[in-house]
BATIDO-638682 format. One record per residue (C-alpha): residue number from 0; z negated, x, y negated. Coordinates in Angstrom, 2 decimals, padded with zeros to 5 digits. Each point is the difference from the previous one (the first is absolute). Layout:
// residues N
+-----+---------+---------+---------+
: num :       z :       x :       y :
+-----+---------+---------+---------+
: NUM :       Z :       X :       Y :
...
+-----+---------+---------+---------+
This chain:
// residues 434
+-----+---------+---------+---------+
: num :       z :       x :       y :
+-----+---------+---------+---------+
:   0 :  009.36 :  001.75 : -013.22 :
:   1 :  000.33 : -002.46 : -002.88 :
:   2 : -002.80 : -000.21 : -002.55 :
:   3 : -001.06 : -003.46 :  001.24 :
:   4 : -001.17 :  001.36 :  003.34 :
:   5 : -001.27 :  003.42 : -001.09 :
:   6 : -003.66 :  000.75 : -000.59 :
:   7 : -001.06 :  002.73 : -002.44 :
:   8 : -001.01 :  002.60 :  002.61 :
:   9 :  003.34 : -000.13 :  001.75 :
:  10 :  002.01 : -000.07 : -003.19 :
:  11 : -001.63 :  003.29 : -000.95 :
:  12 :  000.22 :  001.47 :  003.51 :
:  13 :  003.76 : -000.48 :  000.29 :
:  14 :  000.87 :  000.87 : -003.60 :
:  15 :  002.32 :  002.92 : -000.74 :
:  16 : -002.84 :  001.64 : -001.91 :
:  17 : -002.26 : -000.05 :  003.07 :
:  18 :  002.81 :  001.24 :  002.26 :
:  19 :  000.73 :  003.04 : -002.13 :
:  20 : -003.71 :  000.72 : -000.44 :
:  21 : -000.29 :  000.12 :  003.79 :
:  22 :  003.05 :  002.23 :  000.23 :
:  23 : -001.73 :  002.38 : -002.40 :
:  24 : -003.18 : -000.21 :  002.08 :
:  25 :  001.97 :  001.13 :  003.06 :
:  26 :  001.74 :  002.79 : -001.91 :
:  27 : -003.29 :  001.33 : -001.36 :
:  28 : -001.55 : -000.02 :  003.46 :
:  29 :  002.95 :  002.11 :  001.18 :
:  30 : -000.45 :  002.39 : -002.93 :
:  31 : -003.65 :  000.46 :  000.89 :
:  32 :  000.95 :  000.65 :  003.61 :
:  33 :  002.58 :  002.60 : -001.08 :
:  34 : -002.71 :  001.64 : -002.12 :
:  35 : -002.25 :  000.28 :  003.05 :
:  36 :  002.90 :  001.66 :  001.79 :
:  37 :  000.37 :  002.49 : -002.86 :
:  38 :  003.33 : -001.30 : -001.33 :
:  39 : -001.22 : -001.48 : -003.32 :
:  40 : -002.32 :  002.09 : -002.23 :
:  41 : -003.23 : -001.59 : -001.16 :
:  42 :  000.95 :  000.01 : -003.69 :
:  43 :  003.30 : -001.70 :  000.81 :
:  44 : -001.73 : -002.62 :  002.14 :
:  45 : -002.54 : -000.75 : -002.73 :
:  46 :  002.77 : -000.42 : -002.55 :
:  47 :  001.96 : -002.31 :  002.33 :
:  48 : -003.11 : -002.09 :  000.69 :
:  49 : -001.03 : -000.32 : -003.64 :
:  50 :  003.44 : -000.54 : -001.53 :
:  51 :  001.72 : -002.44 :  002.31 :
:  52 : -000.43 : -003.74 : -000.22 :
:  53 :  001.88 : -003.27 :  000.33 :
:  54 : -000.53 : -002.60 : -002.70 :
:  55 :  002.27 : -002.51 : -001.74 :
:  56 :  001.64 :  002.72 : -002.07 :
:  57 :  000.75 :  002.13 :  003.06 :
:  58 :  001.27 : -003.10 :  001.75 :
:  59 :  002.60 : -000.32 : -002.75 :
:  60 :  001.07 :  003.62 :  000.62 :
:  61 :  000.32 : -000.65 :  003.72 :
:  62 :  002.15 : -003.05 : -000.67 :
:  63 :  002.11 :  002.05 : -002.40 :
:  64 :  000.70 :  002.65 :  002.61 :
:  65 :  000.64 : -002.51 :  002.74 :
:  66 :  002.81 : -001.56 : -002.01 :
:  67 :  001.63 :  003.42 :  000.01 :
:  68 : -000.87 :  001.25 :  003.50 :
:  69 :  000.08 : -003.30 :  001.89 :
:  70 : -002.89 :  001.52 :  002.00 :
:  71 : -003.58 : -001.06 : -000.72 :
:  72 : -001.77 :  002.97 :  001.57 :
:  73 :  002.09 :  002.55 : -001.90 :
:  74 : -000.60 : -002.02 : -003.15 :
:  75 : -003.73 :  000.10 :  000.67 :
:  76 :  000.04 :  003.75 :  000.66 :
:  77 :  001.91 :  000.66 : -003.23 :
:  78 : -002.37 : -002.13 : -002.07 :
:  79 : -003.03 :  001.81 :  001.43 :
:  80 :  001.62 :  003.42 : -000.29 :
:  81 :  000.38 : -000.55 : -003.74 :
:  82 : -003.78 : -000.03 : -000.20 :
:  83 : -000.33 :  003.42 :  001.67 :
:  84 :  003.11 :  001.99 : -001.02 :
:  85 : -001.67 :  003.34 :  000.77 :
:  86 : -000.96 : -001.04 :  003.53 :
:  87 :  002.61 : -002.60 :  000.94 :
:  88 :  001.28 :  002.29 :  002.78 :
:  89 : -003.21 : -000.69 :  001.91 :
:  90 :  000.37 : -003.78 : -000.22 :
:  91 :  001.63 : -001.80 :  002.96 :
:  92 :  000.32 :  003.38 :  001.68 :
:  93 :  001.49 : -000.28 :  003.50 :
:  94 : -000.16 : -003.78 :  000.03 :
:  95 :  002.67 : -002.59 :  000.67 :
:  96 : -000.08 : -003.39 : -001.71 :
:  97 : -001.33 : -001.90 :  003.01 :
:  98 : -002.96 :  002.37 :  000.29 :
:  99 : -001.25 : -001.41 : -003.28 :
: 100 :  001.27 : -003.57 :  000.34 :
: 101 : -001.23 : -000.66 :  003.55 :
: 102 : -003.37 :  001.64 : -000.51 :
: 103 : -000.62 : -001.92 : -003.22 :
: 104 :  001.21 : -003.21 :  001.65 :
: 105 : -002.64 :  000.49 :  002.69 :
: 106 : -002.62 :  000.17 : -002.76 :
: 107 :  001.33 : -003.21 : -001.57 :
: 108 :  000.10 : -001.89 :  003.29 :
: 109 : -003.46 :  001.24 :  000.89 :
: 110 : -001.34 : -001.36 : -003.28 :
: 111 :  001.90 : -003.29 :  000.43 :
: 112 : -001.30 : -000.53 :  003.52 :
: 113 : -003.54 :  000.86 : -001.06 :
: 114 :  000.17 : -002.73 : -002.66 :
: 115 :  001.48 : -002.46 :  002.48 :
: 116 : -002.73 :  000.67 :  002.55 :
: 117 : -002.51 : -000.70 : -002.76 :
: 118 :  001.77 : -003.34 : -000.58 :
: 119 : -000.19 : -000.76 :  003.71 :
: 120 : -003.73 :  000.70 : -000.01 :
: 121 : -000.46 : -002.60 : -002.75 :
: 122 :  001.97 : -002.56 :  002.00 :
: 123 : -001.99 :  000.82 :  003.14 :
: 124 : -003.28 : -000.49 : -001.83 :
: 125 :  001.07 : -003.44 : -001.21 :
: 126 :  001.38 : -001.05 :  003.39 :
: 127 : -003.25 :  001.00 :  001.67 :
: 128 : -001.94 : -002.08 : -002.50 :
: 129 :  002.22 : -003.03 :  000.65 :
: 130 : -000.05 :  000.46 :  003.77 :
: 131 : -003.79 : -000.10 :  000.02 :
: 132 : -000.36 : -002.73 : -002.61 :
: 133 :  002.50 : -002.36 :  001.65 :
: 134 : -000.99 :  000.79 :  003.56 :
: 135 : -001.12 : -003.59 :  000.59 :
: 136 :  002.69 : -001.78 : -002.02 :
: 137 :  001.72 : -002.12 :  002.61 :
: 138 :  003.76 : -000.50 : -000.26 :
: 139 :  002.98 : -000.73 :  002.19 :
: 140 :  001.80 :  002.89 :  001.62 :
: 141 :  003.76 : -000.47 :  000.15 :
: 142 :  002.81 :  001.37 :  002.12 :
: 143 :  003.64 : -000.73 : -000.85 :
: 144 : -001.44 : -001.78 : -003.07 :
: 145 : -001.57 : -002.61 :  002.31 :
: 146 : -003.69 : -000.68 :  000.65 :
: 147 : -001.25 :  002.21 :  002.83 :
: 148 : -003.76 :  000.49 :  000.32 :
: 149 : -002.91 :  000.36 : -002.47 :
: 150 : -000.73 :  003.36 : -001.61 :
: 151 : -002.00 :  000.93 : -003.07 :
: 152 :  001.31 :  001.22 : -003.31 :
: 153 : -002.19 :  003.04 :  000.37 :
: 154 :  001.79 :  000.90 :  003.23 :
: 155 :  003.31 : -000.07 : -001.85 :
: 156 : -001.37 :  002.39 : -002.62 :
: 157 : -001.45 :  002.13 :  002.79 :
: 158 :  003.47 :  000.39 :  001.48 :
: 159 :  001.33 :  001.10 : -003.38 :
: 160 : -002.88 :  002.44 : -000.41 :
: 161 :  000.64 :  001.63 :  003.35 :
: 162 :  003.73 :  000.30 : -000.71 :
: 163 : -000.67 :  001.63 : -003.35 :
: 164 : -002.29 :  002.48 :  001.71 :
: 165 :  002.96 :  001.02 :  002.16 :
: 166 :  002.16 :  000.28 : -003.09 :
: 167 : -002.54 :  002.30 : -001.59 :
: 168 :  000.16 :  002.22 :  003.08 :
: 169 :  003.80 :  000.07 : -000.23 :
: 170 : -000.11 :  000.92 : -003.67 :
: 171 : -002.53 :  002.76 :  000.64 :
: 172 :  002.22 :  001.43 :  002.75 :
: 173 :  002.95 : -000.10 : -002.38 :
: 174 : -002.13 :  001.70 : -002.64 :
: 175 : -000.89 :  002.75 :  002.46 :
: 176 :  003.60 :  000.50 :  001.12 :
: 177 :  001.50 :  000.11 : -003.49 :
: 178 : -002.49 :  002.64 : -001.21 :
: 179 :  002.39 :  002.84 :  000.85 :
: 180 :  001.93 :  002.24 : -002.34 :
: 181 :  002.58 :  002.72 :  000.43 :
: 182 :  000.69 :  003.18 : -001.98 :
: 183 :  002.38 :  001.64 :  002.41 :
: 184 :  003.25 :  000.31 : -001.90 :
: 185 :  003.57 : -001.20 :  000.33 :
: 186 :  000.04 : -000.70 :  003.75 :
: 187 : -003.65 :  000.46 :  000.94 :
: 188 :  000.24 :  003.69 :  001.01 :
: 189 : -002.00 :  001.57 : -002.87 :
: 190 :  003.03 :  002.13 : -000.95 :
: 191 : -001.37 :  000.58 : -003.51 :
: 192 : -003.59 : -001.03 :  000.61 :
: 193 : -003.00 :  001.01 :  002.04 :
: 194 : -001.72 : -002.42 :  002.41 :
: 195 : -003.28 :  001.21 : -001.43 :
: 196 :  001.06 : -001.16 : -003.47 :
: 197 :  000.69 : -003.43 :  001.45 :
: 198 : -003.35 : -000.09 :  001.77 :
: 199 : -001.97 :  001.05 : -003.07 :
: 200 :  001.79 : -002.37 : -002.37 :
: 201 : -000.21 : -003.02 :  002.29 :
: 202 : -003.64 :  000.70 :  000.74 :
: 203 : -000.69 : -000.12 : -003.73 :
: 204 :  001.88 : -003.32 : -000.23 :
: 205 : -001.90 : -001.48 :  002.92 :
: 206 :  003.10 : -000.30 :  002.19 :
: 207 :  000.85 :  001.29 :  003.45 :
: 208 :  002.99 :  002.18 :  000.82 :
: 209 :  002.98 : -001.78 :  001.53 :
: 210 :  000.23 :  001.82 :  003.36 :
: 211 :  003.81 :  000.01 :  000.17 :
: 212 :  001.82 : -000.94 : -003.18 :
: 213 :  003.66 :  000.16 : -000.92 :
: 214 :  000.76 : -000.12 : -003.70 :
: 215 : -002.23 : -003.06 : -000.05 :
: 216 : -003.05 : -001.53 :  001.63 :
: 217 :  001.42 : -002.09 :  002.87 :
: 218 :  000.40 : -003.61 : -001.07 :
: 219 : -001.64 : -001.57 :  003.03 :
: 220 : -003.24 :  000.59 : -001.92 :
: 221 :  001.21 : -002.08 : -002.94 :
: 222 :  001.35 : -002.69 :  002.30 :
: 223 : -003.46 : -000.30 :  001.55 :
: 224 : -001.46 : -000.57 : -003.46 :
: 225 :  002.44 : -002.80 : -000.74 :
: 226 : -000.62 : -001.50 :  003.45 :
: 227 : -003.76 : -000.12 : -000.68 :
: 228 :  000.69 : -001.58 : -003.38 :
: 229 :  002.39 : -002.51 :  001.60 :
: 230 : -002.44 : -000.97 :  002.73 :
: 231 : -002.78 : -000.56 : -002.51 :
: 232 :  002.30 : -002.05 : -002.21 :
: 233 :  001.04 : -002.07 :  003.02 :
: 234 : -003.63 : -000.74 :  000.83 :
: 235 : -000.52 : -001.19 : -003.56 :
: 236 :  003.06 : -002.20 :  000.41 :
: 237 : -001.53 : -001.52 :  003.14 :
: 238 : -003.21 : -000.83 : -001.85 :
: 239 :  001.85 : -001.31 : -003.05 :
: 240 :  002.25 : -002.17 :  002.16 :
: 241 : -003.08 : -001.57 :  001.56 :
: 242 : -001.42 : -000.79 : -003.42 :
: 243 :  003.35 : -001.50 : -001.02 :
: 244 :  000.06 : -002.27 :  003.04 :
: 245 : -003.60 : -001.11 : -000.45 :
: 246 :  000.65 : -000.77 : -003.68 :
: 247 :  002.77 : -002.50 :  000.82 :
: 248 : -000.76 : -003.51 : -001.26 :
: 249 : -000.02 : -001.34 :  003.56 :
: 250 : -002.66 :  002.57 :  001.01 :
: 251 : -001.97 :  000.82 : -003.14 :
: 252 : -002.62 :  002.20 :  001.64 :
: 253 :  000.36 :  003.13 : -002.14 :
: 254 :  001.33 :  000.58 : -003.50 :
: 255 :  000.55 :  003.21 : -001.86 :
: 256 : -001.76 :  000.19 : -003.39 :
: 257 :  001.49 : -001.96 : -002.88 :
: 258 : -001.42 :  001.24 : -003.28 :
: 259 : -000.72 : -001.84 : -003.21 :
: 260 :  003.21 : -000.42 : -001.98 :
: 261 :  002.23 :  000.90 :  002.94 :
: 262 :  003.10 : -002.15 :  000.52 :
: 263 :  001.70 : -000.55 :  003.34 :
: 264 :  003.36 : -001.45 : -000.92 :
: 265 :  002.20 : -000.35 : -003.06 :
: 266 :  000.96 : -003.53 :  001.09 :
: 267 : -003.01 : -001.33 :  001.99 :
: 268 : -003.36 :  000.37 : -001.76 :
: 269 : -001.95 : -000.94 :  003.14 :
: 270 :  001.15 :  003.02 :  002.01 :
: 271 : -002.33 :  002.67 :  001.36 :
: 272 :  002.29 :  002.32 :  001.93 :
: 273 : -001.02 :  002.98 :  002.18 :
: 274 :  001.99 :  002.36 : -002.20 :
: 275 : -002.13 :  003.09 :  000.61 :
: 276 :  000.14 : -000.35 :  003.77 :
: 277 :  003.75 : -000.54 : -000.24 :
: 278 :  000.32 :  003.12 : -002.15 :
: 279 : -001.80 :  002.01 :  002.66 :
: 280 :  002.46 : -001.27 :  002.60 :
: 281 :  002.97 :  000.97 : -002.16 :
: 282 : -001.26 :  003.51 : -000.71 :
: 283 : -000.71 :  000.55 :  003.70 :
: 284 :  003.70 : -000.57 :  000.67 :
: 285 :  000.82 :  002.62 : -002.60 :
: 286 : -002.25 :  002.64 :  001.54 :
: 287 :  001.31 : -000.68 :  003.52 :
: 288 :  003.50 :  000.54 : -001.34 :
: 289 : -001.07 :  003.41 : -001.27 :
: 290 : -001.07 :  000.92 :  003.53 :
: 291 :  003.61 : -000.15 :  001.16 :
: 292 :  000.95 :  002.46 : -002.73 :
: 293 : -002.93 :  002.29 :  000.84 :
: 294 :  001.07 :  000.12 :  003.64 :
: 295 :  003.60 :  000.74 : -000.95 :
: 296 : -001.26 :  002.87 : -002.17 :
: 297 : -001.25 :  001.81 :  003.10 :
: 298 :  003.46 :  000.93 :  001.31 :
: 299 :  001.36 :  002.51 : -002.52 :
: 300 :  002.79 :  002.55 :  000.43 :
: 301 : -001.00 :  003.40 :  001.39 :
: 302 : -002.88 :  001.54 : -001.96 :
: 303 :  000.26 : -002.60 : -002.76 :
: 304 :  002.32 : -002.12 : -002.04 :
: 305 : -000.86 : -002.01 : -003.09 :
: 306 :  000.66 : -003.53 :  001.25 :
: 307 : -003.72 : -000.71 :  000.36 :
: 308 : -000.94 :  001.11 : -003.50 :
: 309 :  001.47 : -002.81 : -002.08 :
: 310 : -001.40 : -002.61 :  002.40 :
: 311 : -003.50 :  001.50 : -000.06 :
: 312 : -000.09 : -000.11 : -003.79 :
: 313 :  000.07 : -003.79 :  000.42 :
: 314 : -001.66 : -000.88 :  003.28 :
: 315 : -003.12 :  002.19 : -000.13 :
: 316 : -001.17 : -000.98 : -003.49 :
: 317 :  001.01 : -003.63 :  000.53 :
: 318 : -001.55 : -000.42 :  003.46 :
: 319 : -003.36 :  001.50 : -000.97 :
: 320 : -000.09 : -001.77 : -003.36 :
: 321 :  000.93 : -003.36 :  001.53 :
: 322 : -002.64 :  000.25 :  002.72 :
: 323 : -002.68 :  000.95 : -002.52 :
: 324 :  000.95 : -003.09 : -002.01 :
: 325 :  000.05 : -002.22 :  003.11 :
: 326 : -003.43 :  001.13 :  001.15 :
: 327 : -001.55 : -000.67 : -003.39 :
: 328 :  001.77 : -003.36 : -000.29 :
: 329 : -001.21 : -000.99 :  003.47 :
: 330 : -003.54 :  001.00 : -000.97 :
: 331 :  000.30 : -002.24 : -003.06 :
: 332 :  001.07 : -002.88 :  002.25 :
: 333 : -002.95 :  000.54 :  002.33 :
: 334 : -002.51 :  000.21 : -002.83 :
: 335 :  001.14 : -003.33 : -001.43 :
: 336 :  000.99 : -001.75 :  003.22 :
: 337 : -000.76 : -003.74 : -000.05 :
: 338 : -001.24 : -001.28 :  003.37 :
: 339 :  000.00 : -003.74 :  000.70 :
: 340 : -002.39 : -000.33 :  002.92 :
: 341 :  000.07 : -003.80 : -000.02 :
: 342 :  003.78 :  000.02 :  000.27 :
: 343 : -000.32 :  002.27 :  003.02 :
: 344 : -002.21 : -002.57 :  001.69 :
: 345 :  002.37 : -002.82 : -000.89 :
: 346 :  002.98 :  001.88 :  001.37 :
: 347 : -001.73 :  000.59 :  003.30 :
: 348 : -000.05 : -003.77 :  000.53 :
: 349 :  003.71 : -000.42 : -000.62 :
: 350 :  000.83 :  000.69 :  003.64 :
: 351 : -002.68 : -002.41 :  001.36 :
: 352 : -001.86 :  002.78 :  001.82 :
: 353 :  002.97 :  001.09 :  002.08 :
: 354 : -001.03 :  003.62 : -000.60 :
: 355 : -002.40 : -000.55 :  002.92 :
: 356 :  002.76 : -000.42 :  002.59 :
: 357 : -000.38 :  003.52 :  001.38 :
: 358 : -003.73 : -000.36 :  000.58 :
: 359 :  000.45 : -003.33 :  001.78 :
: 360 :  002.69 :  001.62 :  002.13 :
: 361 : -002.38 :  002.78 :  000.99 :
: 362 : -002.86 : -002.45 :  000.68 :
: 363 :  002.20 : -002.01 :  002.37 :
: 364 :  001.08 :  003.16 :  001.80 :
: 365 : -003.66 :  000.99 :  000.35 :
: 366 : -000.53 : -003.38 :  001.72 :
: 367 :  002.60 :  000.97 :  002.58 :
: 368 :  003.05 : -001.83 : -001.42 :
: 369 :  003.21 :  001.99 :  000.67 :
: 370 :  001.36 :  001.45 : -003.21 :
: 371 :  003.26 : -001.96 : -000.14 :
: 372 : -001.82 : -003.27 :  000.64 :
: 373 : -002.65 :  000.83 : -002.59 :
: 374 :  002.71 :  000.90 : -002.53 :
: 375 :  001.80 : -003.30 :  000.57 :
: 376 : -003.24 : -001.96 : -000.43 :
: 377 : -000.90 :  001.74 : -003.27 :
: 378 :  003.53 : -000.24 : -001.36 :
: 379 :  000.12 : -003.73 :  000.74 :
: 380 : -003.22 : -000.57 : -001.93 :
: 381 :  001.16 :  002.26 : -002.83 :
: 382 :  003.31 : -001.85 : -000.40 :
: 383 : -001.81 : -003.33 : -000.04 :
: 384 : -002.39 :  001.28 : -002.65 :
: 385 :  002.87 :  001.20 : -002.18 :
: 386 :  002.24 : -003.03 :  000.44 :
: 387 : -002.75 : -002.60 : -000.42 :
: 388 : -001.88 :  002.05 : -002.62 :
: 389 : -003.31 : -000.23 :  001.81 :
: 390 : -002.48 :  002.80 :  000.56 :
: 391 :  000.63 :  002.32 :  002.91 :
: 392 : -003.57 : -000.61 :  001.14 :
: 393 :  000.66 : -003.74 :  000.21 :
: 394 :  003.23 :  000.54 :  001.88 :
: 395 : -001.73 :  002.25 :  002.51 :
: 396 : -003.01 : -002.23 :  000.62 :
: 397 :  002.29 : -003.02 :  000.52 :
: 398 :  002.23 :  001.79 :  002.50 :
: 399 : -000.98 : -001.04 :  003.52 :
: 400 :  001.25 :  003.17 :  001.67 :
: 401 : -001.82 :  002.34 : -002.44 :
: 402 : -003.17 : -002.09 :  000.35 :
: 403 : -000.07 :  000.77 :  003.74 :
: 404 : -000.81 :  003.61 : -000.88 :
: 405 : -001.58 :  000.09 : -003.48 :
: 406 : -002.78 : -002.13 : -001.48 :
: 407 :  000.11 : -001.07 : -003.68 :
: 408 : -002.80 :  002.48 : -000.69 :
: 409 :  001.96 :  002.85 :  001.57 :
: 410 :  003.06 : -000.94 : -002.04 :
: 411 : -001.99 : -000.13 : -003.25 :
: 412 : -001.55 :  003.37 :  000.67 :
: 413 :  003.34 :  001.55 :  000.90 :
: 414 :  001.72 : -001.09 : -003.21 :
: 415 : -002.81 :  001.06 : -002.35 :
: 416 :  001.42 :  002.29 : -002.69 :
: 417 : -002.49 :  002.76 :  000.53 :
: 418 :  000.51 :  000.13 :  003.73 :
: 419 :  003.24 :  001.81 : -000.78 :
: 420 : -001.83 :  002.64 : -001.99 :
: 421 : -002.86 :  000.87 :  002.30 :
: 422 :  001.15 :  003.64 :  000.13 :
: 423 :  000.48 :  000.45 : -003.73 :
: 424 : -002.88 :  002.46 : -000.18 :
: 425 :  001.66 :  002.20 :  002.60 :
: 426 :  003.12 :  000.31 : -002.15 :
: 427 : -002.00 :  000.76 : -003.14 :
: 428 : -002.12 :  002.58 :  001.80 :
: 429 :  003.12 :  001.93 :  000.97 :
: 430 :  000.90 :  000.39 : -003.66 :
: 431 : -003.41 :  000.33 : -001.64 :
: 432 : -001.86 :  002.02 :  002.58 :
: 433 : -002.74 :  000.85 : -002.45 :
+-----+---------+---------+---------+
């Protein structure tokens, strides 16, 4: 991921230095397992543990060897073996490259997902705060971009909160299902290894044993990770799109933060554009594109080919890094979100109260008017209200046919804003049961 969208934690997590340090962590766990099985003497193990490391200098040696070998794992093994010439024959003993790469990748993805879940928790905390604070902030609900019926701003945030809870569950499932390693050799048959070595090493690393591996951990696990990332990113896009719509000049109900000294346009000094929300939408597209690649990585030839490897070097760091950035950017938007409550009230009056058409329809049906007849009566009054730009209440009370069934008092009560929200507490109680 480019520097612009990479936070410090993820830059370090996906660095080459971190990758090779994790490879060494896996190799040392295997060495300790071999020692327990009696294959590596204690003095040799202690020397391997104390003498091997990966720092910037060793990274240069790895890069040197890779230019020669065109194979990063062999380059890594050679650079480490230089540090333990007397005991190099014990290092990488019985392993194939993917034993190290896939097991270390599980550690990286586990750390990445743990950080992302922490980000989600921060977003959830803020959404809960907003949902409760704006519970009674009346605004117009819209379908197809057109006035529908009244809702509250808090209810909108509540919807986002509940969706993010589901995303957290998806991410935790992905975290659980990626926490598998394999140390089973070239085609998963332990030809030069011992299943007990795998068990001991993975137990030390906090990973579970892949029940049936080939040369690799099956890539459906990695595809599930990218799917969870994609779904979360898509939810953020939904929320950001809503903010973008509500920031339009013609609506003006919400506005993302605009800081002191910030400039919105090189040509138009008056501009305050929803650039952060738009950035979230763009990055969501990127992550969803990576999902296609992750799914295509599942179908490899026989026990393994290498077609997935080059793609994963891009999509896994980029997808996790981008989502981490998006979550923190969205949190920044929420923390500085500008809410124009007066504009919300003004906008509700733009449709002359026509949002009440459904309740009048139901009231007429309750009076015994057949549905089609009731619909025609309400539609006639609604069209008159819109065309003559008079209030819907006035149009209804002046309609002779409607007046046969509903009194002015009944009409007024039916179109009251809060009559639409009489069950708001029920919805909130489902989410915040405490």
